[in-house]
N, CA, C and O atoms as a Maestro MAE file, in Angstrom:
{
 s_m_m2io_version
 :::
 2.0.0
}

f_m_ct {
 s_m_title
 :::
 protein
 m_atom[352] {
  # First column is atom index #
  i_m_mmod_type
  r_m_x_coord
  r_m_y_coord
  r_m_z_coord
  i_m_residue_number
  s_m_chain_name
  s_m_pdb_residue_name
  s_m_pdb_atom_name
  i_m_atomic_number
  :::
  1 25 34.458 9.557 -6.091 1 A "MET " " N  " 7
  2 3 33.631 9.930 -4.633 1 A "MET " " CA " 6
  3 2 32.290 8.967 -4.596 1 A "MET " " C  " 6
  4 15 32.060 8.020 -3.845 1 A "MET " " O  " 8
  5 25 31.401 9.576 -5.758 2 A "VAL " " N  " 7
  6 3 30.456 9.309 -6.221 2 A "VAL " " CA " 6
  7 2 30.344 7.546 -6.713 2 A "VAL " " C  " 6
  8 15 29.490 6.667 -6.590 2 A "VAL " " O  " 8
  9 25 31.579 7.632 -7.255 3 A "ASP " " N  " 7
  10 3 31.718 5.434 -7.932 3 A "ASP " " CA " 6
  11 2 31.749 4.988 -7.033 3 A "ASP " " C  " 6
  12 15 31.193 3.892 -7.105 3 A "ASP " " O  " 8
  13 25 32.257 5.281 -5.709 4 A "TRP " " N  " 7
  14 3 32.680 4.484 -4.556 4 A "TRP " " CA " 6
  15 2 31.717 4.297 -4.043 4 A "TRP " " C  " 6
  16 15 31.466 3.275 -3.404 4 A "TRP " " O  " 8
  17 25 30.987 5.217 -4.205 5 A "LEU " " N  " 7
  18 3 29.316 5.424 -2.836 5 A "LEU " " CA " 6
  19 2 28.811 4.463 -4.204 5 A "LEU " " C  " 6
  20 15 29.394 3.402 -3.979 5 A "LEU " " O  " 8
  21 25 28.233 4.324 -5.168 6 A "ALA " " N  " 7
  22 3 27.613 3.759 -6.146 6 A "ALA " " CA " 6
  23 2 27.611 1.996 -5.831 6 A "ALA " " C  " 6
  24 15 26.687 1.183 -5.850 6 A "ALA " " O  " 8
  25 25 28.911 1.866 -5.577 7 A "LYS " " N  " 7
  26 3 29.486 0.436 -5.291 7 A "LYS " " CA " 6
  27 2 28.905 0.408 -4.057 7 A "LYS " " C  " 6
  28 15 27.724 0.382 -4.403 7 A "LYS " " O  " 8
  29 25 28.896 0.400 -3.335 8 A "ARG " " N  " 7
  30 3 28.505 0.577 -1.668 8 A "ARG " " CA " 6
  31 2 27.199 0.200 -1.425 8 A "ARG " " C  " 6
  32 15 26.843 -0.855 -0.900 8 A "ARG " " O  " 8
  33 25 26.391 1.236 -1.884 9 A "TRP " " N  " 7
  34 3 25.218 2.059 -1.163 9 A "TRP " " CA " 6
  35 2 24.277 0.697 -0.612 9 A "TRP " " C  " 6
  36 15 23.819 0.388 0.488 9 A "TRP " " O  " 8
  37 25 24.250 0.162 -1.769 10 A "VAL " " N  " 7
  38 3 23.417 -1.656 -1.847 10 A "VAL " " CA " 6
  39 2 23.608 -2.021 -0.432 10 A "VAL " " C  " 6
  40 15 22.893 -1.709 0.520 10 A "VAL " " O  " 8
  41 25 24.935 -2.896 -0.442 11 A "SER " " N  " 7
  42 3 24.851 -3.093 0.715 11 A "SER " " CA " 6
  43 2 24.756 -2.566 2.062 11 A "SER " " C  " 6
  44 15 24.177 -3.099 3.008 11 A "SER " " O  " 8
  45 25 25.501 -1.256 2.051 12 A "SER " " N  " 7
  46 3 25.226 0.295 3.130 12 A "SER " " CA " 6
  47 2 24.049 0.021 4.045 12 A "SER " " C  " 6
  48 15 23.843 0.052 5.258 12 A "SER " " O  " 8
  49 25 23.085 -0.376 2.502 13 A "ALA " " N  " 7
  50 3 21.437 -0.246 3.106 13 A "ALA " " CA " 6
  51 2 21.270 -1.392 3.955 13 A "ALA " " C  " 6
  52 15 20.827 -1.143 5.076 13 A "ALA " " O  " 8
  53 25 21.581 -2.861 3.618 14 A "LEU " " N  " 7
  54 3 21.455 -3.786 4.304 14 A "LEU " " CA " 6
  55 2 21.786 -3.535 5.721 14 A "LEU " " C  " 6
  56 15 20.954 -3.617 6.625 14 A "LEU " " O  " 8
  57 25 22.908 -3.257 5.871 15 A "PHE " " N  " 7
  58 3 23.459 -2.777 6.922 15 A "PHE " " CA " 6
  59 2 22.715 -1.277 7.914 15 A "PHE " " C  " 6
  60 15 22.738 -1.033 9.120 15 A "PHE " " O  " 8
  61 25 22.448 -0.944 7.394 16 A "MET " " N  " 7
  62 3 21.847 0.254 8.046 16 A "MET " " CA " 6
  63 2 20.243 -0.194 8.329 16 A "MET " " C  " 6
  64 15 19.859 0.382 9.347 16 A "MET " " O  " 8
  65 25 19.599 -0.712 7.971 17 A "ALA " " N  " 7
  66 3 18.074 -1.792 7.832 17 A "ALA " " CA " 6
  67 2 18.110 -2.707 8.999 17 A "ALA " " C  " 6
  68 15 17.207 -2.599 9.829 17 A "ALA " " O  " 8
  69 25 18.856 -3.419 9.134 18 A "PHE " " N  " 7
  70 3 19.482 -4.606 10.283 18 A "PHE " " CA " 6
  71 2 19.881 -3.676 11.583 18 A "PHE " " C  " 6
  72 15 19.875 -4.300 12.644 18 A "PHE " " O  " 8
  73 25 20.231 -2.262 11.667 19 A "GLY " " N  " 7
  74 3 20.340 -1.354 12.355 19 A "GLY " " CA " 6
  75 2 19.085 -0.566 12.894 19 A "GLY " " C  " 6
  76 15 18.761 -0.723 14.071 19 A "GLY " " O  " 8
  77 25 18.552 0.061 12.281 20 A "PHE " " N  " 7
  78 3 17.411 0.511 12.210 20 A "PHE " " CA " 6
  79 2 16.592 -0.340 12.863 20 A "PHE " " C  " 6
  80 15 15.882 0.288 13.648 20 A "PHE " " O  " 8
  81 25 16.323 -1.869 12.877 21 A "MET " " N  " 7
  82 3 15.289 -2.812 13.175 21 A "MET " " CA " 6
  83 2 16.181 -3.205 14.792 21 A "MET " " C  " 6
  84 15 15.631 -3.923 15.628 21 A "MET " " O  " 8
  85 25 17.317 -2.726 14.980 22 A "ALA " " N  " 7
  86 3 17.520 -3.490 16.282 22 A "ALA " " CA " 6
  87 2 17.511 -1.801 16.937 22 A "ALA " " C  " 6
  88 15 17.977 -1.879 18.074 22 A "ALA " " O  " 8
  89 25 17.328 -1.063 16.771 23 A "LEU " " N  " 7
  90 3 16.664 -0.088 17.642 23 A "LEU " " CA " 6
  91 2 15.172 0.451 17.554 23 A "LEU " " C  " 6
  92 15 14.888 1.585 17.940 23 A "LEU " " O  " 8
  93 25 13.988 -0.660 16.882 24 A "ALA " " N  " 7
  94 3 13.143 -0.701 17.163 24 A "ALA " " CA " 6
  95 2 12.543 -1.312 18.175 24 A "ALA " " C  " 6
  96 15 11.373 -1.372 17.797 24 A "ALA " " O  " 8
  97 25 12.598 -1.750 19.111 25 A "PRO " " N  " 7
  98 3 12.715 -1.653 20.007 25 A "PRO " " CA " 6
  99 2 12.118 -1.046 21.371 25 A "PRO " " C  " 6
  100 15 11.167 -1.143 22.146 25 A "PRO " " O  " 8
  101 25 13.078 -0.492 21.185 26 A "ALA " " N  " 7
  102 3 13.002 0.851 22.345 26 A "ALA " " CA " 6
  103 2 12.588 1.870 21.080 26 A "ALA " " C  " 6
  104 15 12.224 2.882 21.677 26 A "ALA " " O  " 8
  105 25 12.511 2.020 20.265 27 A "ILE " " N  " 7
  106 3 11.385 3.043 19.611 27 A "ILE " " CA " 6
  107 2 10.173 3.030 19.609 27 A "ILE " " C  " 6
  108 15 9.377 3.969 19.589 27 A "ILE " " O  " 8
  109 25 9.936 1.430 19.639 28 A "ALA " " N  " 7
  110 3 8.308 1.422 20.108 28 A "ALA " " CA " 6
  111 2 8.469 1.719 21.488 28 A "ALA " " C  " 6
  112 15 7.856 2.772 21.659 28 A "ALA " " O  " 8
  113 25 9.046 1.292 22.730 29 A "LEU " " N  " 7
  114 3 8.352 2.187 24.031 29 A "LEU " " CA " 6
  115 2 8.789 3.291 24.353 29 A "LEU " " C  " 6
  116 15 9.009 3.470 25.551 29 A "LEU " " O  " 8
  117 25 9.021 4.241 23.520 30 A "ALA " " N  " 7
  118 3 9.630 5.617 23.295 30 A "ALA " " CA " 6
  119 2 8.425 6.307 23.190 30 A "ALA " " C  " 6
  120 15 8.060 7.108 24.051 30 A "ALA " " O  " 8
  121 25 7.589 5.964 21.878 31 A "PHE " " N  " 7
  122 3 6.861 5.955 20.678 31 A "PHE " " CA " 6
  123 2 5.697 5.282 20.434 31 A "PHE " " C  " 6
  124 15 5.769 4.080 20.690 31 A "PHE " " O  " 8
  125 25 4.806 5.614 20.082 32 A "PHE " " N  " 7
  126 3 3.736 4.563 19.716 32 A "PHE " " CA " 6
  127 2 3.045 4.856 18.399 32 A "PHE " " C  " 6
  128 15 3.310 5.851 17.726 32 A "PHE " " O  " 8
  129 25 2.189 3.986 18.080 33 A "GLY " " N  " 7
  130 3 1.286 3.890 17.269 33 A "GLY " " CA " 6
  131 2 1.480 4.619 15.832 33 A "GLY " " C  " 6
  132 15 1.787 3.713 15.057 33 A "GLY " " O  " 8
  133 25 1.451 5.470 15.348 34 A "LEU " " N  " 7
  134 3 2.002 5.707 14.022 34 A "LEU " " CA " 6
  135 2 3.480 6.131 13.822 34 A "LEU " " C  " 6
  136 15 4.131 5.785 12.836 34 A "LEU " " O  " 8
  137 25 4.015 6.981 14.927 35 A "ALA " " N  " 7
  138 3 5.139 7.311 15.081 35 A "ALA " " CA " 6
  139 2 6.098 5.785 14.858 35 A "ALA " " C  " 6
  140 15 7.041 5.720 14.070 35 A "ALA " " O  " 8
  141 25 5.793 5.030 15.422 36 A "VAL " " N  " 7
  142 3 6.504 2.889 15.230 36 A "VAL " " CA " 6
  143 2 6.263 3.195 14.138 36 A "VAL " " C  " 6
  144 15 7.071 4.016 13.704 36 A "VAL " " O  " 8
  145 25 5.130 2.773 13.132 37 A "LEU " " N  " 7
  146 3 5.011 2.229 12.091 37 A "LEU " " CA " 6
  147 2 5.617 3.040 10.681 37 A "LEU " " C  " 6
  148 15 5.926 2.716 9.535 37 A "LEU " " O  " 8
  149 25 5.578 4.595 11.705 38 A "LEU " " N  " 7
  150 3 6.433 5.248 10.729 38 A "LEU " " CA " 6
  151 2 7.932 5.680 10.477 38 A "LEU " " C  " 6
  152 15 8.491 6.348 9.607 38 A "LEU " " O  " 8
  153 25 8.358 4.982 11.662 39 A "TYR " " N  " 7
  154 3 9.842 4.802 11.584 39 A "TYR " " CA " 6
  155 2 10.356 3.490 11.147 39 A "TYR " " C  " 6
  156 15 11.478 3.356 10.659 39 A "TYR " " O  " 8
  157 25 9.195 2.147 11.399 40 A "LEU " " N  " 7
  158 3 9.548 1.011 10.541 40 A "LEU " " CA " 6
  159 2 9.533 1.105 9.179 40 A "LEU " " C  " 6
  160 15 10.346 0.479 8.499 40 A "LEU " " O  " 8
  161 25 8.725 1.793 8.719 41 A "HIS " " N  " 7
  162 3 8.911 2.470 7.045 41 A "HIS " " CA " 6
  163 2 10.448 2.282 6.690 41 A "HIS " " C  " 6
  164 15 10.899 1.485 5.867 41 A "HIS " " O  " 8
  165 25 11.110 3.114 7.422 42 A "LEU " " N  " 7
  166 3 12.801 2.847 6.504 42 A "LEU " " CA " 6
  167 2 13.332 2.048 6.105 42 A "LEU " " C  " 6
  168 15 13.612 1.808 4.931 42 A "LEU " " O  " 8
  169 25 13.675 1.223 7.490 43 A "PRO " " N  " 7
  170 3 14.113 0.047 7.177 43 A "PRO " " CA " 6
  171 2 13.446 -0.705 6.827 43 A "PRO " " C  " 6
  172 15 14.093 -1.750 6.762 43 A "PRO " " O  " 8
  173 25 11.887 -0.948 6.352 44 A "ALA " " N  " 7
  174 3 11.250 -1.740 5.277 44 A "ALA " " CA " 6
  175 2 11.392 -1.468 4.106 44 A "ALA " " C  " 6
  176 15 10.893 -2.254 3.301 44 A "ALA " " O  " 8
  177 25 12.123 -0.253 3.584 45 A "TYR " " N  " 7
  178 3 12.190 0.266 2.593 45 A "TYR " " CA " 6
  179 2 13.935 0.157 2.019 45 A "TYR " " C  " 6
  180 15 14.515 0.252 0.938 45 A "TYR " " O  " 8
  181 25 14.195 -0.020 3.016 46 A "MET " " N  " 7
  182 3 15.794 -0.390 2.631 46 A "MET " " CA " 6
  183 2 16.014 -1.780 2.543 46 A "MET " " C  " 6
  184 15 17.135 -2.051 2.112 46 A "MET " " O  " 8
  185 25 15.191 -2.891 2.856 47 A "PHE " " N  " 7
  186 3 15.274 -4.061 2.864 47 A "PHE " " CA " 6
  187 2 14.662 -4.672 1.317 47 A "PHE " " C  " 6
  188 15 14.953 -5.799 0.916 47 A "PHE " " O  " 8
  189 25 13.713 -3.650 0.500 48 A "HIS " " N  " 7
  190 3 13.067 -3.701 -0.246 48 A "HIS " " CA " 6
  191 2 13.603 -3.026 -1.851 48 A "HIS " " C  " 6
  192 15 13.119 -3.024 -2.983 48 A "HIS " " O  " 8
  193 25 15.094 -2.387 -1.101 49 A "GLN " " N  " 7
  194 3 15.729 -1.609 -2.153 49 A "GLN " " CA " 6
  195 2 16.630 -2.871 -2.267 49 A "GLN " " C  " 6
  196 15 16.885 -3.373 -3.361 49 A "GLN " " O  " 8
  197 25 17.174 -3.439 -0.908 50 A "VAL " " N  " 7
  198 3 18.245 -4.707 -1.796 50 A "VAL " " CA " 6
  199 2 17.958 -5.125 -2.395 50 A "VAL " " C  " 6
  200 15 18.432 -5.092 -3.531 50 A "VAL " " O  " 8
  201 25 17.045 -5.764 -2.065 51 A "GLU " " N  " 7
  202 3 16.249 -6.756 -3.068 51 A "GLU " " CA " 6
  203 2 15.962 -6.158 -4.249 51 A "GLU " " C  " 6
  204 15 16.880 -6.644 -4.910 51 A "GLU " " O  " 8
  205 25 15.556 -5.682 -4.770 52 A "GLU " " N  " 7
  206 3 15.608 -4.571 -5.705 52 A "GLU " " CA " 6
  207 2 17.202 -4.235 -6.615 52 A "GLU " " C  " 6
  208 15 17.502 -4.505 -7.778 52 A "GLU " " O  " 8
  209 25 17.686 -3.817 -5.952 53 A "HIS " " N  " 7
  210 3 19.111 -3.243 -6.624 53 A "HIS " " CA " 6
  211 2 20.521 -4.471 -6.144 53 A "HIS " " C  " 6
  212 15 21.520 -4.102 -6.761 53 A "HIS " " O  " 8
  213 25 20.759 -5.398 -5.509 54 A "ALA " " N  " 7
  214 3 21.352 -6.169 -5.557 54 A "ALA " " CA " 6
  215 2 21.750 -7.034 -6.695 54 A "ALA " " C  " 6
  216 15 21.088 -7.792 -7.403 54 A "ALA " " O  " 8
  217 25 23.326 -6.640 -6.677 55 A "GLY " " N  " 7
  218 3 23.620 -7.609 -8.099 55 A "GLY " " CA " 6
  219 2 23.338 -6.671 -9.486 55 A "GLY " " C  " 6
  220 15 23.687 -7.182 -10.551 55 A "GLY " " O  " 8
  221 25 22.607 -5.068 -9.528 56 A "ASP " " N  " 7
  222 3 22.563 -4.454 -10.206 56 A "ASP " " CA " 6
  223 2 21.168 -3.928 -10.711 56 A "ASP " " C  " 6
  224 15 20.835 -2.885 -11.274 56 A "ASP " " O  " 8
  225 25 20.201 -5.490 -10.129 57 A "ARG " " N  " 7
  226 3 19.170 -5.731 -11.213 57 A "ARG " " CA " 6
  227 2 18.199 -5.082 -11.604 57 A "ARG " " C  " 6
  228 15 17.350 -5.324 -12.462 57 A "ARG " " O  " 8
  229 25 18.412 -3.962 -10.714 58 A "PHE " " N  " 7
  230 3 17.237 -2.991 -11.354 58 A "PHE " " CA " 6
  231 2 17.659 -1.667 -12.466 58 A "PHE " " C  " 6
  232 15 16.961 -1.018 -13.245 58 A "PHE " " O  " 8
  233 25 18.909 -1.624 -12.183 59 A "ARG " " N  " 7
  234 3 19.466 -0.790 -13.379 59 A "ARG " " CA " 6
  235 2 19.532 -1.546 -14.964 59 A "ARG " " C  " 6
  236 15 19.318 -0.923 -16.004 59 A "ARG " " O  " 8
  237 25 19.816 -2.765 -14.909 60 A "ARG " " N  " 7
  238 3 20.328 -3.750 -15.766 60 A "ARG " " CA " 6
  239 2 18.487 -3.735 -16.279 60 A "ARG " " C  " 6
  240 15 18.075 -3.533 -17.422 60 A "ARG " " O  " 8
  241 25 17.938 -3.916 -15.468 61 A "PHE " " N  " 7
  242 3 16.343 -4.136 -16.068 61 A "PHE " " CA " 6
  243 2 15.853 -3.156 -16.892 61 A "PHE " " C  " 6
  244 15 15.635 -3.290 -18.096 61 A "PHE " " O  " 8
  245 25 15.599 -1.691 -15.917 62 A "ALA " " N  " 7
  246 3 15.364 -0.647 -16.639 62 A "ALA " " CA " 6
  247 2 15.819 -0.789 -17.897 62 A "ALA " " C  " 6
  248 15 15.080 -1.085 -18.837 62 A "ALA " " O  " 8
  249 25 17.220 -0.565 -18.011 63 A "ASN " " N  " 7
  250 3 17.611 -0.121 -19.234 63 A "ASN " " CA " 6
  251 2 17.361 -1.118 -20.316 63 A "ASN " " C  " 6
  252 15 16.855 -0.775 -21.385 63 A "ASN " " O  " 8
  253 25 17.717 -2.371 -20.048 64 A "GLU " " N  " 7
  254 3 16.981 -3.401 -21.391 64 A "GLU " " CA " 6
  255 2 15.682 -3.319 -21.557 64 A "GLU " " C  " 6
  256 15 15.308 -3.328 -22.730 64 A "GLU " " O  " 8
  257 25 14.708 -3.224 -20.564 65 A "GLN " " N  " 7
  258 3 13.068 -3.353 -21.043 65 A "GLN " " CA " 6
  259 2 12.585 -1.768 -20.797 65 A "GLN " " C  " 6
  260 15 11.582 -1.509 -21.462 65 A "GLN " " O  " 8
  261 25 12.869 -1.123 -20.331 66 A "MET " " N  " 7
  262 3 11.927 0.160 -20.470 66 A "MET " " CA " 6
  263 2 13.035 1.154 -21.687 66 A "MET " " C  " 6
  264 15 12.478 2.151 -22.147 66 A "MET " " O  " 8
  265 25 14.228 0.941 -22.079 67 A "PHE " " N  " 7
  266 3 14.767 1.703 -22.535 67 A "PHE " " CA " 6
  267 2 15.637 1.267 -23.680 67 A "PHE " " C  " 6
  268 15 16.554 1.946 -24.143 67 A "PHE " " O  " 8
  269 25 15.162 -0.282 -24.221 68 A "ASN " " N  " 7
  270 3 15.510 -0.724 -25.401 68 A "ASN " " CA " 6
  271 2 17.120 -1.284 -25.572 68 A "ASN " " C  " 6
  272 15 17.879 -1.391 -26.534 68 A "ASN " " O  " 8
  273 25 17.194 -1.504 -24.498 69 A "GLY " " N  " 7
  274 3 18.267 -2.279 -24.433 69 A "GLY " " CA " 6
  275 2 20.021 -0.792 -24.442 69 A "GLY " " C  " 6
  276 15 21.208 -1.119 -24.425 69 A "GLY " " O  " 8
  277 25 19.545 0.453 -24.468 70 A "ARG " " N  " 7
  278 3 19.924 1.650 -24.515 70 A "ARG " " CA " 6
  279 2 20.850 1.372 -22.454 70 A "ARG " " C  " 6
  280 15 20.407 0.614 -21.591 70 A "ARG " " O  " 8
  281 25 22.125 2.295 -22.326 71 A "LYS " " N  " 7
  282 3 22.359 2.758 -21.346 71 A "LYS " " CA " 6
  283 2 21.899 3.926 -20.625 71 A "LYS " " C  " 6
  284 15 22.634 4.757 -20.090 71 A "LYS " " O  " 8
  285 25 20.659 3.935 -20.645 72 A "VAL " " N  " 7
  286 3 20.178 5.364 -20.109 72 A "VAL " " CA " 6
  287 2 20.895 5.725 -18.239 72 A "VAL " " C  " 6
  288 15 21.650 6.532 -17.697 72 A "VAL " " O  " 8
  289 25 20.275 4.844 -17.962 73 A "LEU " " N  " 7
  290 3 20.882 4.635 -15.670 73 A "LEU " " CA " 6
  291 2 21.774 4.168 -16.636 73 A "LEU " " C  " 6
  292 15 21.824 3.557 -17.703 73 A "LEU " " O  " 8
  293 25 22.979 5.156 -15.144 74 A "ARG " " N  " 7
  294 3 24.080 4.582 -14.986 74 A "ARG " " CA " 6
  295 2 24.092 4.533 -13.353 74 A "ARG " " C  " 6
  296 15 23.461 5.324 -12.652 74 A "ARG " " O  " 8
  297 25 25.247 3.045 -12.664 75 A "PRO " " N  " 7
  298 3 24.653 3.308 -11.604 75 A "PRO " " CA " 6
  299 2 25.174 4.878 -10.479 75 A "PRO " " C  " 6
  300 15 24.935 4.865 -9.271 75 A "PRO " " O  " 8
  301 25 25.576 5.573 -10.874 76 A "VAL " " N  " 7
  302 3 25.782 7.340 -10.409 76 A "VAL " " CA " 6
  303 2 24.515 7.704 -10.149 76 A "VAL " " C  " 6
  304 15 24.097 7.966 -9.021 76 A "VAL " " O  " 8
  305 25 23.573 7.747 -11.628 77 A "GLU " " N  " 7
  306 3 22.244 8.074 -10.961 77 A "GLU " " CA " 6
  307 2 21.385 7.552 -10.659 77 A "GLU " " C  " 6
  308 15 20.375 8.242 -10.518 77 A "GLU " " O  " 8
  309 25 21.254 5.774 -10.334 78 A "VAL " " N  " 7
  310 3 20.411 5.149 -9.211 78 A "VAL " " CA " 6
  311 2 21.135 5.704 -8.053 78 A "VAL " " C  " 6
  312 15 20.303 6.033 -7.208 78 A "VAL " " O  " 8
  313 25 22.380 5.952 -7.649 79 A "THR " " N  " 7
  314 3 22.643 6.383 -6.107 79 A "THR " " CA " 6
  315 2 22.085 7.526 -6.086 79 A "THR " " C  " 6
  316 15 21.383 7.855 -5.130 79 A "THR " " O  " 8
  317 25 22.331 8.461 -7.304 80 A "MET " " N  " 7
  318 3 21.705 9.896 -6.236 80 A "MET " " CA " 6
  319 2 20.358 9.869 -6.397 80 A "MET " " C  " 6
  320 15 19.747 10.929 -6.258 80 A "MET " " O  " 8
  321 25 19.831 8.975 -6.635 81 A "VAL " " N  " 7
  322 3 18.207 9.045 -6.905 81 A "VAL " " CA " 6
  323 2 17.857 8.528 -5.731 81 A "VAL " " C  " 6
  324 15 16.891 9.060 -5.184 81 A "VAL " " O  " 8
  325 25 18.460 7.495 -5.107 82 A "ASN " " N  " 7
  326 3 17.910 6.567 -4.057 82 A "ASN " " CA " 6
  327 2 18.494 7.222 -2.923 82 A "ASN " " C  " 6
  328 15 17.814 7.160 -1.899 82 A "ASN " " O  " 8
  329 25 19.575 7.830 -2.852 83 A "LEU " " N  " 7
  330 3 20.294 8.582 -1.214 83 A "LEU " " CA " 6
  331 2 19.696 9.224 -0.788 83 A "LEU " " C  " 6
  332 15 18.848 8.989 0.072 83 A "LEU " " O  " 8
  333 25 20.046 10.500 -1.408 84 A "PRO " " N  " 7
  334 3 19.266 11.678 -0.912 84 A "PRO " " CA " 6
  335 2 17.559 11.824 -1.404 84 A "PRO " " C  " 6
  336 15 16.842 12.399 -0.585 84 A "PRO " " O  " 8
  337 25 16.944 11.364 -2.604 85 A "VAL " " N  " 7
  338 3 15.622 11.582 -2.709 85 A "VAL " " CA " 6
  339 2 14.646 10.583 -1.591 85 A "VAL " " C  " 6
  340 15 13.819 11.075 -0.824 85 A "VAL " " O  " 8
  341 25 14.949 9.079 -1.694 86 A "VAL " " N  " 7
  342 3 14.288 8.087 -1.260 86 A "VAL " " CA " 6
  343 2 14.680 8.106 0.341 86 A "VAL " " C  " 6
  344 15 13.879 8.054 1.274 86 A "VAL " " O  " 8
  345 25 16.126 8.194 0.422 87 A "TRP " " N  " 7
  346 3 16.218 7.537 2.326 87 A "TRP " " CA " 6
  347 2 15.988 9.543 3.063 87 A "TRP " " C  " 6
  348 15 15.583 9.924 4.161 87 A "TRP " " O  " 8
  349 25 16.441 10.292 1.909 88 A "GLY " " N  " 7
  350 3 15.777 11.851 2.927 88 A "GLY " " CA " 6
  351 2 14.507 12.016 2.924 88 A "GLY " " C  " 6
  352 15 14.007 12.962 3.532 88 A "GLY " " O  " 8
  :::
 }
 m_bond[351] {
  # First column is bond index #
  i_m_from
  i_m_to
  i_m_order
  :::
  1 1 2 1
  2 2 3 1
  3 3 4 2
  4 3 5 1
  5 5 6 1
  6 6 7 1
  7 7 8 2
  8 7 9 1
  9 9 10 1
  10 10 11 1
  11 11 12 2
  12 11 13 1
  13 13 14 1
  14 14 15 1
  15 15 16 2
  16 15 17 1
  17 17 18 1
  18 18 19 1
  19 19 20 2
  20 19 21 1
  21 21 22 1
  22 22 23 1
  23 23 24 2
  24 23 25 1
  25 25 26 1
  26 26 27 1
  27 27 28 2
  28 27 29 1
  29 29 30 1
  30 30 31 1
  31 31 32 2
  32 31 33 1
  33 33 34 1
  34 34 35 1
  35 35 36 2
  36 35 37 1
  37 37 38 1
  38 38 39 1
  39 39 40 2
  40 39 41 1
  41 41 42 1
  42 42 43 1
  43 43 44 2
  44 43 45 1
  45 45 46 1
  46 46 47 1
  47 47 48 2
  48 47 49 1
  49 49 50 1
  50 50 51 1
  51 51 52 2
  52 51 53 1
  53 53 54 1
  54 54 55 1
  55 55 56 2
  56 55 57 1
  57 57 58 1
  58 58 59 1
  59 59 60 2
  60 59 61 1
  61 61 62 1
  62 62 63 1
  63 63 64 2
  64 63 65 1
  65 65 66 1
  66 66 67 1
  67 67 68 2
  68 67 69 1
  69 69 70 1
  70 70 71 1
  71 71 72 2
  72 71 73 1
  73 73 74 1
  74 74 75 1
  75 75 76 2
  76 75 77 1
  77 77 78 1
  78 78 79 1
  79 79 80 2
  80 79 81 1
  81 81 82 1
  82 82 83 1
  83 83 84 2
  84 83 85 1
  85 85 86 1
  86 86 87 1
  87 87 88 2
  88 87 89 1
  89 89 90 1
  90 90 91 1
  91 91 92 2
  92 91 93 1
  93 93 94 1
  94 94 95 1
  95 95 96 2
  96 95 97 1
  97 97 98 1
  98 98 99 1
  99 99 100 2
  100 99 101 1
  101 101 102 1
  102 102 103 1
  103 103 104 2
  104 103 105 1
  105 105 106 1
  106 106 107 1
  107 107 108 2
  108 107 109 1
  109 109 110 1
  110 110 111 1
  111 111 112 2
  112 111 113 1
  113 113 114 1
  114 114 115 1
  115 115 116 2
  116 115 117 1
  117 117 118 1
  118 118 119 1
  119 119 120 2
  120 119 121 1
  121 121 122 1
  122 122 123 1
  123 123 124 2
  124 123 125 1
  125 125 126 1
  126 126 127 1
  127 127 128 2
  128 127 129 1
  129 129 130 1
  130 130 131 1
  131 131 132 2
  132 131 133 1
  133 133 134 1
  134 134 135 1
  135 135 136 2
  136 135 137 1
  137 137 138 1
  138 138 139 1
  139 139 140 2
  140 139 141 1
  141 141 142 1
  142 142 143 1
  143 143 144 2
  144 143 145 1
  145 145 146 1
  146 146 147 1
  147 147 148 2
  148 147 149 1
  149 149 150 1
  150 150 151 1
  151 151 152 2
  152 151 153 1
  153 153 154 1
  154 154 155 1
  155 155 156 2
  156 155 157 1
  157 157 158 1
  158 158 159 1
  159 159 160 2
  160 159 161 1
  161 161 162 1
  162 162 163 1
  163 163 164 2
  164 163 165 1
  165 165 166 1
  166 166 167 1
  167 167 168 2
  168 167 169 1
  169 169 170 1
  170 170 171 1
  171 171 172 2
  172 171 173 1
  173 173 174 1
  174 174 175 1
  175 175 176 2
  176 175 177 1
  177 177 178 1
  178 178 179 1
  179 179 180 2
  180 179 181 1
  181 181 182 1
  182 182 183 1
  183 183 184 2
  184 183 185 1
  185 185 186 1
  186 186 187 1
  187 187 188 2
  188 187 189 1
  189 189 190 1
  190 190 191 1
  191 191 192 2
  192 191 193 1
  193 193 194 1
  194 194 195 1
  195 195 196 2
  196 195 197 1
  197 197 198 1
  198 198 199 1
  199 199 200 2
  200 199 201 1
  201 201 202 1
  202 202 203 1
  203 203 204 2
  204 203 205 1
  205 205 206 1
  206 206 207 1
  207 207 208 2
  208 207 209 1
  209 209 210 1
  210 210 211 1
  211 211 212 2
  212 211 213 1
  213 213 214 1
  214 214 215 1
  215 215 216 2
  216 215 217 1
  217 217 218 1
  218 218 219 1
  219 219 220 2
  220 219 221 1
  221 221 222 1
  222 222 223 1
  223 223 224 2
  224 223 225 1
  225 225 226 1
  226 226 227 1
  227 227 228 2
  228 227 229 1
  229 229 230 1
  230 230 231 1
  231 231 232 2
  232 231 233 1
  233 233 234 1
  234 234 235 1
  235 235 236 2
  236 235 237 1
  237 237 238 1
  238 238 239 1
  239 239 240 2
  240 239 241 1
  241 241 242 1
  242 242 243 1
  243 243 244 2
  244 243 245 1
  245 245 246 1
  246 246 247 1
  247 247 248 2
  248 247 249 1
  249 249 250 1
  250 250 251 1
  251 251 252 2
  252 251 253 1
  253 253 254 1
  254 254 255 1
  255 255 256 2
  256 255 257 1
  257 257 258 1
  258 258 259 1
  259 259 260 2
  260 259 261 1
  261 261 262 1
  262 262 263 1
  263 263 264 2
  264 263 265 1
  265 265 266 1
  266 266 267 1
  267 267 268 2
  268 267 269 1
  269 269 270 1
  270 270 271 1
  271 271 272 2
  272 271 273 1
  273 273 274 1
  274 274 275 1
  275 275 276 2
  276 275 277 1
  277 277 278 1
  278 278 279 1
  279 279 280 2
  280 279 281 1
  281 281 282 1
  282 282 283 1
  283 283 284 2
  284 283 285 1
  285 285 286 1
  286 286 287 1
  287 287 288 2
  288 287 289 1
  289 289 290 1
  290 290 291 1
  291 291 292 2
  292 291 293 1
  293 293 294 1
  294 294 295 1
  295 295 296 2
  296 295 297 1
  297 297 298 1
  298 298 299 1
  299 299 300 2
  300 299 301 1
  301 301 302 1
  302 302 303 1
  303 303 304 2
  304 303 305 1
  305 305 306 1
  306 306 307 1
  307 307 308 2
  308 307 309 1
  309 309 310 1
  310 310 311 1
  311 311 312 2
  312 311 313 1
  313 313 314 1
  314 314 315 1
  315 315 316 2
  316 315 317 1
  317 317 318 1
  318 318 319 1
  319 319 320 2
  320 319 321 1
  321 321 322 1
  322 322 323 1
  323 323 324 2
  324 323 325 1
  325 325 326 1
  326 326 327 1
  327 327 328 2
  328 327 329 1
  329 329 330 1
  330 330 331 1
  331 331 332 2
  332 331 333 1
  333 333 334 1
  334 334 335 1
  335 335 336 2
  336 335 337 1
  337 337 338 1
  338 338 339 1
  339 339 340 2
  340 339 341 1
  341 341 342 1
  342 342 343 1
  343 343 344 2
  344 343 345 1
  345 345 346 1
  346 346 347 1
  347 347 348 2
  348 347 349 1
  349 349 350 1
  350 350 351 1
  351 351 352 2
  :::
 }
}
């Protein structure tokens, strides 16, 4: 299950970011100021995650540059950090 999710979470983040952006006008009408900016933070960060993690770029960079080529980060660990910690 986790391996299945690890392969699909980046494309899911893109889909969800567009969904949150589609809801943004309704949120802006219902709320104002800081609440709207806080709401917009989640899709903005999801777009950033897609940019950073598409093609497994972040994990490969971290393993090659930060850990001297050792396979320290696995896709499962990247998923377990980003979904519950970042999105939660």
